[in-house]
Backbone as CSV, one residue per row, in Angstrom:
resi,resn,N_x,N_y,N_z,CA_x,CA_y,CA_z,C_x,C_y,C_z
1,MET,148.306,70.771,56.857,147.367,71.298,57.004,146.249,71.556,55.870
2,ASN,144.904,71.489,55.545,144.391,71.736,54.604,144.080,72.851,54.233
3,ILE,144.823,73.802,53.400,144.639,75.254,53.298,143.212,75.479,52.655
4,SER,142.501,74.709,51.949,141.490,74.789,51.627,140.129,75.241,52.462
5,PHE,140.412,74.209,53.692,139.335,74.273,54.742,139.717,75.560,55.514
6,LEU,141.087,76.065,55.967,141.324,77.274,56.587,140.865,78.105,55.568
7,ALA,140.695,78.335,54.121,140.746,79.521,53.774,139.133,79.808,53.897
8,LYS,138.329,78.733,53.970,136.630,78.629,54.145,136.440,78.996,55.401
9,GLY,137.088,78.414,56.256,137.082,78.902,57.713,136.918,80.606,58.025
10,LEU,138.276,80.789,56.908,138.417,82.357,57.186,137.234,83.210,56.667
11,ILE,136.978,82.822,55.501,135.681,83.702,54.718,134.150,83.095,55.583
12,ILE,134.058,82.445,56.034,132.983,82.041,56.882,133.196,83.194,58.165
13,GLY,134.161,83.039,59.163,134.046,83.574,60.244,134.200,85.161,60.121
14,PHE,134.770,85.745,58.705,134.856,87.122,58.515,132.989,87.489,58.093
15,SER,132.850,86.414,57.047,131.196,86.953,57.008,130.164,86.753,57.916
16,ILE,130.495,86.242,58.763,129.411,86.110,60.040,129.534,87.163,60.935
17,ALA,130.968,87.686,61.138,131.077,88.674,62.100,130.964,89.961,61.663
18,ALA,130.946,89.937,60.149,130.901,91.615,59.334,129.575,92.301,59.746
19,PRO,128.463,91.403,59.572,127.409,92.185,59.402,127.538,93.411,60.541
20,VAL,126.788,94.737,60.742,126.833,95.319,61.879,125.273,95.048,62.708
21,GLY,125.802,94.574,64.141,124.551,94.348,65.023,125.210,94.608,66.331
22,PRO,124.620,94.330,67.624,124.667,94.764,68.679,126.548,94.870,69.460
23,VAL,126.735,93.840,68.998,128.770,93.505,69.088,129.208,94.603,68.033
24,GLY,128.665,94.880,67.193,129.629,95.739,66.451,129.607,97.211,66.713
25,ILE,128.284,97.064,67.415,128.164,98.719,67.613,128.592,99.100,69.005
26,LEU,128.920,97.981,69.942,129.487,97.666,71.232,131.147,98.225,70.797
27,CYS,131.426,97.339,69.773,132.726,97.438,69.530,133.032,98.776,69.127
28,ILE,132.281,99.338,68.255,132.834,100.949,67.899,132.773,101.597,69.274
29,ARG,131.724,101.976,69.697,131.611,102.838,70.993,133.094,102.323,71.951
30,ARG,133.060,100.988,72.190,134.013,101.076,73.409,135.619,101.169,72.777
31,SER,135.857,101.209,71.044,137.330,101.536,70.720,137.221,103.118,70.556
32,LEU,136.099,103.996,70.823,135.997,105.603,70.534,136.271,105.865,71.743
33,SER,135.358,104.843,73.052,135.538,106.021,74.720,136.470,105.086,75.487
34,GLN,136.653,104.170,75.261,138.036,103.427,75.951,139.321,103.095,75.488
35,GLY,139.439,103.236,74.295,140.571,103.140,73.334,140.577,101.224,72.501
36,TYR,142.250,101.445,71.941,142.316,100.202,70.615,141.396,99.132,71.780
37,LEU,142.518,98.495,72.795,142.661,97.479,73.322,141.344,97.129,74.221
38,VAL,140.263,97.940,74.247,139.030,97.175,74.941,138.393,96.943,73.795
39,GLY,138.418,97.686,72.622,137.599,97.417,71.681,138.021,96.197,70.972
40,PHE,139.264,96.053,70.848,139.660,94.714,70.314,139.207,93.418,70.851
41,PHE,139.167,93.661,72.296,138.733,92.672,73.164,137.064,92.713,73.095
42,THR,136.630,93.539,72.871,135.061,93.151,72.822,134.834,92.741,71.919
43,GLY,135.526,92.531,70.052,135.746,91.840,69.200,135.618,90.180,69.571
44,LEU,137.060,90.228,70.606,137.528,88.742,70.514,136.467,87.702,71.032
45,GLY,136.064,88.449,72.176,135.068,87.723,73.105,134.317,87.029,71.743
46,ALA,133.171,88.053,71.050,132.361,87.237,69.495,132.996,86.119,69.201
47,ALA,134.352,86.377,68.744,135.347,85.596,67.760,135.622,84.370,68.598
48,THR,135.724,84.362,69.571,135.541,83.165,70.666,134.265,82.506,70.594
49,ALA,133.192,83.086,70.723,131.895,82.438,71.073,131.605,81.703,69.612
50,ASP,132.198,82.397,68.412,132.046,81.768,66.993,132.689,80.574,66.599
51,ALA,133.755,80.027,67.350,134.954,79.202,67.045,133.926,78.242,68.046
52,LEU,133.772,78.627,69.355,133.063,77.740,70.400,131.561,77.027,69.595
53,TYR,130.918,77.696,68.652,129.802,77.085,68.275,129.955,76.298,67.277
54,GLY,131.196,76.720,65.965,131.766,76.061,64.962,132.349,74.817,65.247
55,PHE,133.184,74.639,66.814,133.711,73.287,67.438,132.671,72.387,67.481
56,ILE,131.545,72.926,68.259,130.665,72.067,68.824,129.919,71.773,67.102
57,ALA,129.395,72.237,66.353,128.755,72.110,64.844,129.862,70.875,64.174
58,GLY,131.253,71.245,64.455,132.091,70.855,63.298,132.463,69.696,63.874
59,PHE,132.569,68.835,65.400,132.761,67.585,65.899,131.776,67.550,65.821
60,GLY,130.642,67.065,65.400,129.511,66.578,65.437,128.601,66.297,67.219
61,LEU,128.960,67.499,67.955,128.405,66.968,69.308,127.054,67.550,69.200
62,THR,126.127,66.256,68.384,124.959,66.579,68.495,124.086,66.747,70.052
63,ILE,124.562,66.083,70.860,124.095,65.969,72.148,123.856,67.567,72.567
64,ILE,125.226,68.401,72.578,125.493,69.510,73.116,124.569,70.589,72.036
65,SER,124.385,70.456,70.482,124.034,71.196,69.951,122.478,71.318,69.867
66,ASN,121.983,70.018,70.230,120.576,69.661,70.276,119.463,70.230,71.752
67,ILE,120.534,70.276,72.842,120.416,71.083,73.973,120.336,72.638,73.561
68,LEU,121.422,72.947,72.727,121.148,74.567,72.548,120.191,75.156,71.973
69,VAL,119.553,74.248,70.680,118.422,74.244,69.997,117.580,74.462,70.722
70,SER,117.504,73.168,71.268,115.957,73.213,72.338,115.885,74.290,73.036
71,GLN,116.753,74.990,73.521,116.870,76.112,74.775,116.937,77.076,74.182
72,GLN,116.598,77.568,72.602,117.063,78.648,72.058,115.915,80.069,72.589
73,MET,114.486,79.713,73.062,113.912,80.453,73.365,114.268,81.226,74.815
74,GLY,115.005,80.085,75.886,115.312,80.676,76.843,116.906,81.692,76.995
75,LEU,117.487,80.685,75.968,118.767,81.884,75.066,118.374,83.424,74.632
76,LYS,117.324,83.328,73.683,116.929,84.638,73.341,116.293,85.316,74.301
77,LEU,115.720,84.740,74.881,115.553,85.982,76.554,116.340,86.267,77.241
78,MET,117.397,85.566,77.367,118.286,86.080,78.399,119.378,86.893,77.805
79,GLY,119.602,86.895,76.363,120.372,87.678,75.387,119.590,88.912,75.161
80,GLY,118.359,88.841,74.987,117.370,89.935,74.789,117.504,91.120,76.190
81,LEU,117.374,90.403,77.369,117.192,91.280,78.775,118.639,92.135,78.921
82,PHE,119.730,90.863,78.516,120.979,91.473,78.824,121.306,92.786,77.722
83,LEU,121.061,92.604,76.432,121.149,93.880,75.608,120.478,95.416,75.796
84,CYS,119.147,94.641,76.622,118.564,96.481,77.276,119.343,96.681,78.353
85,TYR,119.783,95.551,79.184,120.455,96.299,80.587,121.758,96.825,80.100
86,LEU,122.370,96.439,79.168,123.733,96.882,78.549,123.193,98.333,77.821
87,GLY,122.371,98.134,76.914,122.337,99.383,76.354,121.739,100.624,77.468
88,LEU,120.731,100.381,78.148,120.432,101.349,79.305,121.452,101.973,79.795
89,LYS,122.510,100.881,80.415,124.159,101.540,81.096,124.777,102.293,80.357
90,ILE,124.670,102.050,79.124,125.467,102.617,77.978,125.184,103.942,77.895
91,ALA,123.847,104.230,77.677,123.048,105.616,77.615,123.310,106.531,78.657
92,LEU,123.240,105.801,79.796,123.411,106.852,80.998,124.963,107.063,81.391
93,GLU,125.599,106.297,80.790,127.078,106.664,81.365,127.495,107.712,80.467
94,LYS,128.611,108.341,81.904,129.163,109.614,81.560,130.364,109.246,80.372
95,PRO,131.405,110.281,79.821,132.688,109.737,79.162,133.331,110.070,80.063
96,THR,133.204,110.917,81.157,134.178,110.942,82.155,134.567,110.103,83.021
97,GLU,133.792,109.152,83.349,134.055,108.097,84.193,134.892,106.661,83.776
98,GLN,135.878,106.998,83.988,137.065,105.842,84.035,137.282,105.052,85.177
99,SER,137.622,103.583,84.758,138.184,102.807,85.653,139.023,102.550,86.064
100,ALA,139.273,102.189,87.616,140.646,102.311,87.972,141.427,101.138,87.661
101,ASN,140.762,100.226,87.150,141.423,98.845,86.652,141.182,98.756,85.635
102,PRO,142.432,98.931,84.314,142.214,98.785,82.909,142.082,97.190,82.854
103,SER,142.806,96.262,83.578,142.225,95.225,82.983,141.150,94.512,83.060
104,GLY,140.368,95.389,84.127,139.002,95.131,84.465,138.017,95.339,83.328
105,LYS,138.276,96.435,82.621,137.769,96.679,81.320,138.101,95.566,80.343
106,ILE,139.090,95.390,80.571,139.255,94.369,79.223,138.533,92.937,79.112
107,ILE,138.384,92.735,80.460,137.700,91.279,80.514,136.282,91.543,80.685
108,ASN,135.826,92.728,81.354,134.613,92.942,81.349,133.743,92.934,79.413
109,ALA,134.840,93.528,78.717,134.581,93.787,77.369,134.436,92.452,76.313
110,TYR,135.266,91.396,76.872,135.379,90.309,76.136,134.374,89.182,76.850
111,ALA,134.099,89.508,78.523,132.860,88.608,78.998,131.868,89.164,77.930
112,SER,131.663,90.384,77.875,129.877,90.699,78.115,129.524,90.354,76.508
113,THR,130.601,90.217,75.397,130.600,90.237,73.951,130.670,88.343,74.268
114,PHE,131.387,87.867,74.521,131.463,86.055,74.512,129.711,85.835,74.901
115,PHE,129.138,86.223,75.984,128.048,86.104,76.662,126.775,86.658,75.235
116,LEU,126.901,87.420,74.650,125.809,88.355,73.946,126.062,87.106,72.858
117,THR,126.942,87.026,72.242,126.835,85.861,71.158,126.611,84.583,71.311
118,VAL,127.172,84.164,72.685,127.023,82.509,73.146,125.130,82.466,72.813
119,THR,124.627,83.548,73.481,122.949,83.743,73.965,122.175,83.577,72.795
120,ASN,122.755,83.755,71.345,122.140,84.326,70.178,122.178,82.568,69.570
121,PRO,120.760,82.219,69.252,120.434,81.077,69.205,120.612,80.693,67.444
122,ILE,120.589,82.042,66.848,121.085,82.225,65.144,122.520,81.631,65.113
123,THR,123.229,81.624,65.876,124.973,81.341,65.563,124.963,80.412,65.487
124,ILE,124.226,79.513,66.224,124.652,77.926,66.327,123.945,77.160,65.221
125,LEU,122.714,77.671,65.046,121.980,77.203,64.003,122.584,77.451,62.687
126,SER,123.191,78.750,62.590,124.182,79.345,61.260,125.211,78.161,61.061
127,PHE,126.008,77.762,62.354,127.344,77.221,61.749,126.626,75.134,61.718
128,ILE,125.601,74.585,62.702,125.452,74.013,61.961,124.737,73.178,60.302
129,ALA,123.958,74.519,60.202,124.128,74.577,58.883,125.503,74.137,57.642
130,ILE,126.150,75.433,58.183,127.167,75.619,57.434,127.831,74.151,57.200
131,PHE,128.395,73.792,58.704,129.226,72.599,58.407,128.770,71.415,57.965
132,ALA,127.323,71.260,57.870,126.989,70.021,57.214,126.713,70.121,55.836
133,GLY,126.279,71.520,55.544,126.445,71.722,53.997,127.979,71.503,53.419
134,LEU,129.122,71.835,54.111,130.599,71.138,53.857,131.076,69.781,54.140
135,GLY,129.696,69.133,54.713,130.040,67.605,55.163,130.455,67.411,55.962
136,LEU,130.769,68.000,56.987,131.420,67.878,58.251,130.642,67.536,59.599
137,GLY,131.006,66.825,60.362,130.397,66.837,61.797,130.385,65.069,61.824
138,SER,131.129,64.642,61.126,131.066,63.039,61.672,132.531,62.470,62.258
139,LYS,132.401,61.479,62.301,133.566,61.066,63.341,135.186,60.720,62.625
140,ASN,134.539,61.065,60.794,136.039,60.654,60.252,136.380,62.120,60.087
141,ASP,136.344,63.392,60.262,136.695,64.532,59.854,137.123,65.426,60.714
142,TYR,137.504,65.137,62.235,138.024,65.927,62.962,139.103,66.606,62.441
143,TRP,140.055,66.460,61.573,141.168,67.285,61.427,140.671,68.192,60.632
144,ASP,139.826,68.243,59.510,139.290,68.992,58.583,138.567,69.998,59.222
145,ALA,137.836,69.654,60.304,136.734,70.271,61.402,137.708,71.389,62.275
146,GLY,138.355,70.992,62.430,139.468,71.243,63.584,139.909,72.588,62.585
147,ILE,140.634,72.485,61.506,141.256,73.521,60.328,140.140,74.735,60.004
148,LEU,138.863,74.052,60.309,137.857,74.730,59.527,137.162,75.984,60.553
149,VAL,137.333,75.210,62.007,137.325,75.820,63.139,138.071,77.084,63.265
150,LEU,139.403,76.528,62.997,140.618,77.674,63.692,140.629,78.780,62.273
151,GLY,140.143,78.268,61.019,140.027,79.583,60.169,138.821,80.467,60.513
152,VAL,137.471,79.823,61.560,136.233,80.745,61.867,137.218,81.701,62.868
153,PHE,137.650,81.287,63.384,138.371,82.028,64.659,139.420,83.032,64.254
154,LEU,140.162,82.742,63.136,141.184,83.917,62.780,140.308,84.841,61.760
155,GLY,139.090,84.014,61.097,138.401,85.333,59.992,137.685,86.366,60.891
156,SER,137.099,85.819,61.931,136.262,86.453,62.684,136.841,87.452,63.490
157,THR,138.264,87.317,64.083,139.281,88.219,64.604,139.988,89.547,63.619
158,LEU,139.831,88.507,62.712,140.092,89.646,61.297,139.529,90.902,61.198
159,TRP,138.246,90.246,61.335,137.192,91.407,61.154,137.390,92.631,62.288
160,TRP,137.449,92.184,63.529,137.670,92.899,64.598,138.580,94.045,64.509
161,LEU,139.824,93.180,64.228,140.759,93.870,63.757,140.952,94.828,62.841
162,ILE,140.092,95.086,61.922,139.825,95.826,61.032,139.559,96.801,61.447
163,LEU,137.897,96.294,62.211,136.907,97.403,62.363,137.922,98.286,63.478
164,VAL,138.476,97.754,64.462,138.737,98.692,65.534,139.920,99.689,65.232
165,SER,140.669,98.943,64.080,141.978,99.800,63.388,141.291,100.735,62.984
166,GLY,140.285,100.797,62.193,139.871,101.862,61.272,138.919,103.475,62.349
167,VAL,138.436,102.643,63.534,137.666,103.383,64.447,138.364,103.716,65.201
168,SER,139.667,103.428,65.812,140.280,104.401,66.493,141.383,105.350,65.964
169,LEU,141.194,105.682,64.255,141.687,106.483,63.936,141.097,108.176,64.080
170,PHE,139.889,107.716,64.677,138.735,109.080,64.838,138.779,109.321,66.138
171,ARG,139.745,108.585,67.139,139.298,108.544,68.494,139.840,109.597,68.973
172,ASN,140.921,110.531,68.757,141.640,111.488,69.003,141.058,113.065,68.448
173,GLN,140.093,112.598,67.622,139.024,113.729,66.857,137.675,114.229,67.934
174,ILE,137.599,113.117,68.720,135.948,112.855,69.512,136.331,113.791,70.608
175,ASN,135.779,114.830,71.133,135.742,115.192,72.559,134.389,114.682,73.345
176,THR,134.626,115.053,74.606,133.522,114.672,75.581,132.180,114.778,75.383
177,HIS,132.193,115.982,74.616,130.522,116.223,74.595,129.824,115.154,73.061
178,THR,130.900,114.862,71.948,130.208,113.691,70.787,130.594,112.552,71.573
179,LEU,131.477,112.450,72.620,131.030,110.705,73.127,129.933,110.597,74.257
180,GLN,129.390,111.709,74.620,128.353,111.549,75.495,127.013,111.350,74.294
181,TRP,127.099,112.154,73.287,126.075,111.647,71.972,126.414,109.817,71.380
182,ILE,127.366,109.813,71.424,127.912,108.442,71.016,127.370,107.543,71.976
183,ASN,127.302,107.360,73.378,126.675,106.607,74.266,125.305,106.695,73.940
184,ARG,125.221,107.825,74.092,123.011,108.148,74.156,122.424,107.088,73.113
185,ILE,123.449,107.493,71.763,122.721,106.622,70.343,123.066,105.293,70.508
186,SER,124.571,104.869,70.954,124.659,103.318,70.662,123.917,102.743,71.893
187,GLY,123.534,103.108,72.875,122.716,102.884,74.253,121.063,102.300,73.527
188,ILE,120.801,103.644,72.745,119.477,103.449,72.063,119.533,102.200,71.316
189,ILE,120.325,102.340,70.198,120.430,101.077,69.144,120.215,99.487,69.800
190,ILE,121.163,100.004,70.858,121.332,98.435,71.763,120.530,97.808,72.301
191,ILE,119.487,98.746,73.040,118.162,98.595,73.673,116.866,98.061,72.552
192,GLY,116.733,98.802,71.306,116.411,98.625,69.893,116.301,96.966,69.632
193,PHE,118.156,96.597,69.906,118.098,95.180,69.485,117.735,93.907,70.474
194,GLY,117.738,94.811,71.597,117.348,93.678,72.505,115.878,93.565,72.562
195,LEU,115.232,95.182,72.608,113.855,94.918,72.486,113.178,93.868,71.384
196,ALA,113.731,94.102,70.366,113.767,93.022,69.041,113.629,91.650,69.081
197,ALA,114.626,91.318,70.187,114.907,90.031,70.423,113.418,89.645,71.357
198,LEU,113.281,90.247,72.448,112.148,89.547,73.107,110.714,89.960,72.454
199,LEU,110.614,90.646,71.528,109.655,90.787,70.457,109.374,89.365,70.091
200,SER,110.586,88.910,69.512,110.476,87.612,68.582,109.992,86.805,69.106
201,LEU,110.115,86.544,70.648,109.528,85.483,71.449,108.351,85.331,71.567
202,MET,107.713,86.512,71.070,106.236,86.446,70.986,105.319,85.952,69.625
203,ILE,106.167,85.995,68.822,105.618,85.970,67.420,105.821,84.268,67.058
């Protein structure tokens, strides 16, 4: 295994995941209100999407990447609308509401952030630029590309593991009233990200 490419992938995955955005807000909010496991799978959904786009860019799947880039307006529209819907739902949600199906919460947490990350056109453009800069994407370097994609997934997952672990330390200190305000603030912030995405379509 090429340790150098694995290390580069770890750094890339960690760096792309770390900036606080809508997924980070979701991860923090779900960790506090629904527990460690739901929070972690929220981040894991984003890490999977990062690895998928890394795979497309690293393995030179130009047909797929070109389609995604050409449809970035539509992806941004879907992502923006979904963020607004998600933010409104969170802002109105009562902390006392509990799902009767814990596995359902985990699946929903994973699927929602996977969708949010996949519909962000900046993600695929970032990976195309990064992998091209490293000289990957041709038919001769699938092994190195595969190791790099693995590193991206592990690096992104590591960030979410650190974030959820840190946030979960404060969960027992938060009461229902505080959770209500966390829901409202988180919802408003996520709606803001959604509106920003929609407004960018007009520029």
